[in-house]
C-alpha positions as CSV (number, residue, x, y, z in Angstrom):
1,M,-26.1,20.0,189.2
2,I,-26.9,22.9,186.5
3,E,-27.0,21.6,183.3
4,L,-27.3,23.8,180.1
5,E,-28.2,22.8,176.8
6,G,-27.5,25.1,173.6
7,L,-29.2,27.5,176.1
8,T,-29.5,30.5,173.6
9,K,-31.7,33.8,174.2
10,R,-32.6,36.8,171.5
11,Y,-34.1,40.4,172.1
12,G,-35.4,41.4,169.0
13,E,-32.3,41.3,166.4
14,K,-30.1,41.1,169.6
15,V,-28.6,37.9,171.0
16,A,-28.4,38.2,174.4
17,V,-27.2,34.5,175.0
18,N,-25.5,31.9,172.0
19,N,-26.0,28.0,172.1
20,L,-24.2,27.9,175.4
21,T,-23.8,24.3,176.3
22,F,-21.9,23.4,180.1
23,T,-22.5,21.8,183.5
24,V,-21.9,23.3,186.9
25,R,-20.9,20.4,189.5
26,P,-21.4,19.8,192.8
27,G,-18.5,19.8,195.2
28,V,-16.7,22.7,193.5
29,V,-16.8,26.8,193.4
30,T,-17.2,27.4,189.6
31,G,-17.2,31.1,188.7
32,F,-19.0,32.8,185.9
33,L,-17.2,35.4,184.3
34,G,-17.7,37.6,181.3
35,P,-17.4,41.4,180.3
36,N,-20.2,43.5,181.2
37,G,-22.9,42.8,178.4
38,A,-21.6,39.4,178.3
39,G,-25.1,37.4,178.8
40,K,-24.7,37.0,182.3
41,S,-27.4,38.1,184.5
42,T,-29.5,36.6,181.2
43,T,-28.0,33.2,181.6
44,M,-29.0,33.2,185.7
45,R,-32.2,34.2,185.3
46,M,-32.8,31.9,182.4
47,M,-31.5,28.9,185.1
48,L,-34.2,30.1,187.6
49,G,-37.1,30.4,185.2
50,L,-37.5,34.1,185.0
51,D,-36.9,34.5,181.6
52,N,-37.5,31.8,178.8
53,P,-34.6,31.1,176.3
54,T,-35.3,31.4,172.7
55,A,-33.8,27.9,172.4
56,G,-31.8,25.5,174.5
57,D,-32.6,23.9,177.9
58,V,-31.7,24.1,181.7
59,R,-32.3,21.9,183.9
60,I,-31.7,21.7,187.6
61,D,-30.8,18.5,189.0
62,G,-32.4,17.2,185.5
63,K,-35.3,19.1,185.8
64,H,-37.2,22.7,184.8
65,Y,-37.0,25.1,187.6
66,A,-40.8,25.5,186.7
67,Q,-40.8,21.7,188.1
68,L,-39.2,22.1,191.5
69,K,-41.4,21.7,194.0
70,D,-40.2,24.0,196.7
71,P,-37.8,25.4,194.9
72,L,-36.2,26.7,197.6
73,T,-35.6,23.6,198.8
74,Y,-33.4,22.6,195.9
75,I,-31.5,26.3,194.6
76,G,-31.0,28.8,196.7
77,A,-30.3,32.2,194.6
78,L,-29.0,35.9,195.5
79,L,-29.6,37.9,191.9
80,D,-30.9,41.5,193.4
81,A,-30.1,42.0,196.8
82,K,-32.8,44.8,196.7
83,A,-35.7,42.3,195.4
84,M,-37.3,42.4,198.5
85,H,-40.3,44.4,200.4
86,G,-38.9,47.5,202.0
87,G,-41.5,47.6,204.8
88,R,-41.1,44.0,205.9
89,S,-38.5,43.3,208.8
90,A,-35.7,41.2,207.9
91,F,-37.4,38.2,209.8
92,N,-41.0,38.1,208.0
93,H,-39.0,38.7,204.5
94,L,-37.0,35.6,205.4
95,L,-40.4,33.8,207.2
96,C,-42.4,34.7,204.1
97,L,-40.5,32.9,202.0
98,A,-39.9,29.8,204.4
99,Q,-44.1,29.7,204.4
100,S,-44.3,29.8,200.6
101,N,-41.8,26.8,200.2
102,G,-42.6,24.7,203.2
103,I,-39.6,25.7,205.4
104,P,-39.5,25.9,208.9
105,R,-39.9,29.0,211.1
106,T,-36.5,27.7,212.9
107,R,-35.0,27.7,210.0
108,V,-35.3,31.7,209.8
109,H,-33.6,32.7,212.8
110,E,-30.6,30.1,211.7
111,V,-30.1,31.8,208.7
112,L,-29.7,35.1,210.6
113,D,-27.5,33.7,213.1
114,T,-25.6,32.5,210.0
115,V,-25.2,35.7,208.1
116,G,-24.9,37.9,211.6
117,L,-28.3,40.0,211.1
118,T,-30.0,38.2,214.5
119,A,-29.4,41.9,216.5
120,V,-31.6,43.8,213.5
121,A,-33.9,41.0,212.5
122,R,-37.3,42.9,213.5
123,K,-35.4,46.2,211.2
124,K,-37.5,47.2,208.2
125,A,-34.9,45.8,205.2
126,K,-35.9,49.5,203.8
127,G,-33.3,50.8,206.3
128,F,-30.4,48.5,205.3
129,S,-27.1,49.3,204.5
130,L,-26.0,47.8,200.8
131,G,-23.9,45.5,202.6
132,M,-27.1,44.5,205.0
133,G,-28.6,44.2,202.1
134,Q,-26.4,41.6,201.0
135,R,-26.7,39.6,204.2
136,L,-30.1,39.5,203.9
137,G,-30.3,38.1,200.3
138,I,-27.7,35.6,201.1
139,A,-29.8,34.4,203.8
140,G,-32.6,34.0,201.5
141,A,-30.8,31.7,199.5
142,L,-29.2,29.6,202.3
143,L,-33.2,29.1,203.6
144,G,-33.9,25.6,202.3
145,D,-30.8,24.5,202.9
146,P,-31.0,23.5,198.7
147,E,-28.2,21.6,197.5
148,I,-27.4,24.2,194.9
149,L,-26.5,27.6,195.5
150,M,-26.4,31.0,192.4
151,F,-24.9,34.1,194.1
152,D,-24.4,37.6,191.6
153,E,-21.9,39.6,193.1
154,P,-22.2,38.6,196.3
155,V,-19.7,40.5,197.8
156,N,-21.2,44.0,196.6
157,G,-21.4,46.0,199.6
158,L,-19.3,43.8,202.0
159,D,-16.6,45.4,204.6
160,P,-13.6,43.3,204.2
161,E,-14.9,40.8,207.4
162,G,-17.5,39.8,205.5
163,I,-16.3,39.4,202.1
164,H,-13.7,36.8,204.3
165,W,-16.9,35.0,205.5
166,I,-18.6,35.0,202.3
167,R,-15.6,33.3,200.5
168,N,-15.2,30.9,203.1
169,L,-18.8,30.0,203.0
170,M,-18.9,29.2,199.4
171,K,-16.0,27.0,199.7
172,S,-17.3,25.3,202.7
173,L,-20.9,24.5,201.0
174,A,-18.7,23.3,198.0
175,A,-16.6,21.4,200.7
176,Q,-19.8,19.6,201.5
177,G,-20.4,18.6,198.3
178,R,-23.1,21.0,197.3
179,T,-23.3,22.9,193.4
180,V,-22.2,26.6,194.2
181,F,-22.0,28.7,191.1
182,V,-20.8,32.5,191.4
183,S,-20.6,35.6,189.2
184,S,-18.3,38.5,189.8
185,H,-16.4,41.5,188.5
186,L,-13.9,41.1,191.3
187,M,-11.1,39.2,189.8
188,S,-9.0,39.1,193.3
189,E,-11.8,37.5,195.0
190,M,-12.5,35.1,192.3
191,A,-9.2,33.8,191.9
192,L,-9.1,33.5,196.0
193,T,-12.6,31.7,196.0
194,A,-13.3,29.7,192.2
195,D,-12.2,26.5,191.2
196,H,-13.4,25.9,188.2
197,L,-14.1,29.1,185.8
198,V,-17.2,29.4,182.7
199,V,-16.4,32.3,181.1
200,I,-18.3,34.2,178.4
201,G,-18.1,36.7,176.0
202,Q,-20.9,38.3,173.7
203,G,-23.3,35.6,174.5
204,R,-21.2,32.7,173.4
205,L,-18.7,30.4,175.4
206,L,-15.3,31.0,175.8
207,A,-13.7,29.1,178.2
208,D,-15.0,26.1,180.7
209,T,-11.9,24.9,183.0
210,S,-10.0,24.6,186.1
211,M,-9.1,27.5,187.3
212,S,-5.0,27.0,186.9
213,D,-5.8,25.4,183.5
214,F,-7.3,28.7,182.5
215,I,-4.3,31.1,184.0
216,R,-1.9,29.0,182.3
217,E,-3.4,28.9,178.8
218,N,-4.4,32.4,178.5
219,S,-1.2,33.8,179.5
220,R,2.9,33.6,179.4
221,S,4.3,31.9,182.1
222,Y,8.0,32.5,183.0
223,V,11.0,32.0,185.0
224,R,12.5,35.5,186.5
225,L,16.5,35.0,187.0
226,R,19.1,37.2,188.4
227,S,22.5,36.8,188.8
228,P,25.9,38.6,189.8
229,Q,27.3,36.3,187.0
230,R,25.1,37.2,184.4
231,E,27.3,37.1,181.2
232,R,28.8,33.8,182.5
233,L,24.3,32.6,182.9
234,L,23.7,34.1,179.5
235,D,26.6,32.0,178.2
236,V,25.7,28.8,180.2
237,L,21.8,29.5,178.9
238,H,22.4,29.9,175.1
239,E,24.7,26.9,175.3
240,A,21.6,24.7,176.8
241,G,19.6,26.1,174.0
242,I,17.3,28.1,176.4
243,T,15.7,31.2,175.1
244,V,16.1,34.1,177.4
245,V,15.0,37.8,176.9
246,E,16.9,40.2,178.9
247,A,14.4,42.1,180.9
248,G,16.7,45.5,181.9
249,N,17.9,46.4,185.3
250,G,20.0,42.5,185.1
251,T,16.8,40.9,185.1
252,L,16.5,37.7,182.7
253,E,13.2,35.8,181.6
254,V,13.5,32.7,180.4
255,D,10.0,30.9,179.0
256,G,10.0,27.1,178.3
257,A,12.1,25.9,181.2
258,S,11.0,25.4,185.0
259,S,12.9,27.3,188.0
260,E,14.1,23.8,189.3
261,Q,15.7,23.3,185.7
262,L,17.1,26.6,185.5
263,G,18.0,26.1,189.4
264,E,20.0,22.9,188.4
265,L,21.8,24.4,185.9
266,A,23.1,27.0,187.4
267,A,24.2,25.0,190.7
268,Q,26.3,22.6,187.8
269,H,28.3,25.4,186.8
270,H,28.3,27.2,190.5
271,L,26.6,30.1,189.5
272,V,25.3,32.0,192.2
273,L,21.8,33.1,191.7
274,H,20.3,36.4,193.7
275,E,16.4,35.7,192.3
276,L,15.2,32.9,190.9
277,S,11.5,33.3,190.7
278,P,8.9,31.4,188.5
279,Q,6.1,34.0,187.4
280,Q,2.7,33.5,185.9
281,A,-0.3,36.0,185.0
282,S,-3.0,36.8,187.6
283,L,-6.8,36.1,186.7
284,E,-6.9,39.3,185.5
285,E,-4.5,39.4,183.3
286,A,-5.4,35.9,181.8
287,F,-9.4,37.3,181.3
288,M,-8.2,40.4,179.6
289,Q,-6.0,38.5,177.5
290,L,-8.8,35.7,176.7
291,T,-11.9,38.0,176.4
292,A,-10.4,41.2,174.7
293,E,-12.1,40.7,171.7
294,S,-15.6,39.9,173.3
295,V,-15.7,43.7,175.2
296,E,-19.1,45.0,173.9
297,Y,-18.3,48.5,176.5
298,H,-15.2,50.5,175.8
299,A,-13.9,52.9,177.7
300,H,-11.4,55.6,176.3
301,A,-8.7,57.8,177.6
302,D,-10.0,61.0,178.3
303,H,-10.0,63.6,175.2
304,Q,-7.0,65.3,174.9
305,G,-8.0,67.8,172.3
306,P,-9.7,71.7,172.9
307,P,-12.7,71.1,175.0
308,P,-16.3,70.7,173.2
309,A,-18.3,73.8,171.9
310,G,-19.8,76.2,174.0
311,G,-16.6,76.6,176.0
312,T,-17.3,73.4,179.1
313,P,-14.1,73.1,181.0
314,P,-12.5,70.1,181.0
315,G,-13.5,68.2,184.9
316,P,-10.9,68.6,188.0
317,G,-8.0,66.1,187.5
318,G,-8.8,65.3,184.3
319,P,-6.5,66.2,181.2
320,G,-5.9,69.8,180.7
321,W,-7.1,70.9,184.2
322,G,-4.9,73.7,185.4
323,E,-2.6,73.5,182.0
324,G,-4.3,77.5,180.8
325,W,-7.3,76.5,179.3
326,Q,-9.8,79.1,178.5
327,P,-13.9,79.9,178.4
328,R,-14.7,80.3,174.6
329,P,-16.3,83.9,174.2
330,K,-19.6,84.1,173.3
331,G,-21.2,84.3,169.8
332,E,-17.9,82.1,168.5
């Protein structure tokens, strides 16, 4: 279990993490979300004692990280897959970690097999691809067979098979009763992996809730209806006091009523339905809705006006490309 109480980190006038209080519990995969610059990496670094908090406290199974004897046997973490000596082989990299934490040599072989790197165990890490480096970092996190695991962008660089593997690995670790805390910008993966979500924005806690509750509370849910008896269906819905939005192409959208209720209502009036489908926003849509005011770095559409001073042409494929742009004569 990881417990944060009023955790705060300031860099001069900049507040990177602002009074965070939440608990990462065992038995579920907890997703850690936030826009760029929200303070996620700083928070995870403070959990591992790599940064000291300005205020507040963070404990790993009731202790500060610095108090843990052989910390890899308590908590394993992947924060930066490149944090290794490139001149060492994968085996020797893990062996150094094992020896420093009283972990038997046999465990190195086990985790290399788990992450699929046995065939390249004697190759130097500097020659690894990004995906292989990720697998080696995950092996390091698993090395001490810890009860708590933290992963920052664990699928970065992995191929589809690797993404499927790490997703199932995290779920299986949680099913064993371990604490699994994972940060990622890939909303589609988070939606498939996490059971619980902690969301921060500009260093502040925005949500600490289950995946299903998060999506329901931060997005619109409705039922979509289509019927060849559209006008009669509209009359029946209005008579029942149900609010309907006409969405075009003969489609109706209904808020405040379940698909079961609407199906039964249509059956009572002998109405034919060609579509009766509950609609709910994706995790990405709910996340964007909640964090809209917390985004620190906004991207904007390409500038539509004339080229900048000096006559630099717009890039290929950008606005104005191939639309008669001419370079500015010298001297203007």
